FIDRENLO-834034 format. One record per residue (C-alpha): residue number from 1; residue in three letters; z, y, x. Coordinates in steps of 0.001 Angstrom, whole numbers, plus 524288, in hexadecimal, padded with zeros to 5 digits. Example, Ala and Ser with C-alpha at 12.3 -4.5 7.8 and 13.67 -1.06 7.14 Angstrom:
2
rec guro:1 doba:Ala c3:81E78 c2:7EE6C c1:8300C
rec guro:2 doba:Ser c3:81BE4 c2:7FBDC c1:83566
This chain:
70
rec guro:1 doba:Met c3:E9AE7 c2:D3AE9 c1:6FB3E
rec guro:2 doba:Leu c3:E9EFF c2:D3406 c1:707DA
rec guro:3 doba:Asn c3:E9923 c2:D3EA7 c1:710BA
rec guro:4 doba:Asn c3:EA4EE c2:D478B c1:70E96
rec guro:5 doba:Ile c3:EAFEE c2:D3E3A c1:711DD
rec guro:6 doba:Gly c3:EB42E c2:D44CC c1:71E76
rec guro:7 doba:Leu c3:EC000 c2:D425F c1:7271F
rec guro:8 doba:Pro c3:ECA78 c2:D4406 c1:71CB0
rec guro:9 doba:Gly c3:EC3BE c2:D3AAF c1:713C8
rec guro:10 doba:Leu c3:EC275 c2:D3098 c1:71E5E
rec guro:11 doba:Leu c3:ED0EA c2:D31D9 c1:721F3
rec guro:12 doba:Leu c3:ED4AF c2:D3025 c1:71390
rec guro:13 doba:Ile c3:ECC6F c2:D23F5 c1:712A7
rec guro:14 doba:Ala c3:ED284 c2:D1E78 c1:71F00
rec guro:15 doba:Val c3:EE086 c2:D20FE c1:71A0B
rec guro:16 doba:Val c3:EDD59 c2:D1AB3 c1:70CFE
rec guro:17 doba:Val c3:ED779 c2:D0E8E c1:713B7
rec guro:18 doba:Leu c3:EE338 c2:D0DD0 c1:71C94
rec guro:19 doba:Val c3:EECAC c2:D0E72 c1:71167
rec guro:20 doba:Leu c3:EE559 c2:D048E c1:7094B
rec guro:21 doba:Phe c3:EE2D0 c2:CFA48 c1:713A5
rec guro:22 doba:Gly c3:EED96 c2:CFC9A c1:71DB7
rec guro:23 doba:Arg c3:EECB3 c2:CFDD6 c1:72C27
rec guro:24 doba:Gly c3:EECE5 c2:CEF11 c1:72F3E
rec guro:25 doba:Lys c3:EE1D4 c2:CEBF1 c1:725C8
rec guro:26 doba:Ile c3:ED924 c2:CF6EA c1:72B06
rec guro:27 doba:Ser c3:EDC1C c2:CF294 c1:73943
rec guro:28 doba:Ser c3:ED80F c2:CE48E c1:73695
rec guro:29 doba:Leu c3:ECBF7 c2:CE941 c1:72F7B
rec guro:30 doba:Met c3:EC7C3 c2:CF1B1 c1:73B0B
rec guro:31 doba:Gly c3:ECA16 c2:CE623 c1:74416
rec guro:32 doba:Glu c3:EC116 c2:CDDFA c1:73BBC
rec guro:33 doba:Val c3:EB6A7 c2:CE8CA c1:73BB1
rec guro:34 doba:Gly c3:EB7CE c2:CE969 c1:74AB5
rec guro:35 doba:Lys c3:EB610 c2:CDACF c1:74BC7
rec guro:36 doba:Gly c3:EAA16 c2:CDBA3 c1:742FD
rec guro:37 doba:Ile c3:EA3EF c2:CE66C c1:74ADC
rec guro:38 doba:Thr c3:EA63A c2:CDEEB c1:7578C
rec guro:39 doba:Ser c3:EA021 c2:CD285 c1:75181
rec guro:40 doba:Phe c3:E9461 c2:CD9F6 c1:74CAA
rec guro:41 doba:Lys c3:E9242 c2:CE049 c1:75A26
rec guro:42 doba:Lys c3:E933F c2:CD2BE c1:7607B
rec guro:43 doba:Gly c3:E89AB c2:CCD3D c1:7567F
rec guro:44 doba:Val c3:E7FBD c2:CD847 c1:75911
rec guro:45 doba:Ser c3:E8158 c2:CD64E c1:767C7
rec guro:46 doba:Asp c3:E7F7C c2:CC7A0 c1:766FC
rec guro:47 doba:Gly c3:E7380 c2:CC9BE c1:75E02
rec guro:48 doba:Ser c3:E6CF1 c2:CD2DD c1:767C7
rec guro:49 doba:Lys c3:E6F5E c2:CC9BF c1:7731F
rec guro:50 doba:Glu c3:E6939 c2:CBEB7 c1:76B12
rec guro:51 doba:Leu c3:E5D77 c2:CC75C c1:7682E
rec guro:52 doba:Glu c3:E5C1C c2:CCA86 c1:776A4
rec guro:53 doba:Asp c3:E5D06 c2:CBC4F c1:77AAE
rec guro:54 doba:Thr c3:E5277 c2:CB83C c1:770A2
rec guro:55 doba:Ala c3:E49DC c2:CC3AB c1:77549
rec guro:56 doba:Asp c3:E4B4C c2:CBF89 c1:783C3
rec guro:57 doba:Ala c3:E4761 c2:CB1C1 c1:78007
rec guro:58 doba:Ala c3:E3BB5 c2:CB607 c1:777F0
rec guro:59 doba:Arg c3:E367B c2:CBF54 c1:78297
rec guro:60 doba:Asp c3:E33AE c2:CB5AB c1:78D55
rec guro:61 doba:Val c3:E2A7B c2:CAB33 c1:787FD
rec guro:62 doba:Thr c3:E220E c2:CA975 c1:79435
rec guro:63 doba:Pro c3:E2275 c2:C9B26 c1:7987D
rec guro:64 doba:Glu c3:E28C6 c2:C9956 c1:7A660
rec guro:65 doba:Ala c3:E1BB9 c2:C94A5 c1:7AC7C
rec guro:66 doba:Glu c3:E14E9 c2:CA12E c1:7A940
rec guro:67 doba:Lys c3:E2067 c2:CA92A c1:7AE4E
rec guro:68 doba:Asp c3:E1F69 c2:CA279 c1:7BBAA
rec guro:69 doba:Lys c3:E10D4 c2:CA5BC c1:7BCCD
rec guro:70 doba:Ala c3:E131D c2:CB3F6 c1:7BACB
């Protein structure tokens, strides 16, 4: 059923949404969506940095005395 929407159907849906909610409401909603996406990307970046830091700390477990002998 949704496979046959096409461009005219999408335009009709966009116009109906614009009429129902108004330009200001849609603008503020898109601003919030943008902030959410930015926050998600920052969280993913922080998580991957944290994983890299723990992986670096876990790799090198050789005591300093044995490193000096090598």
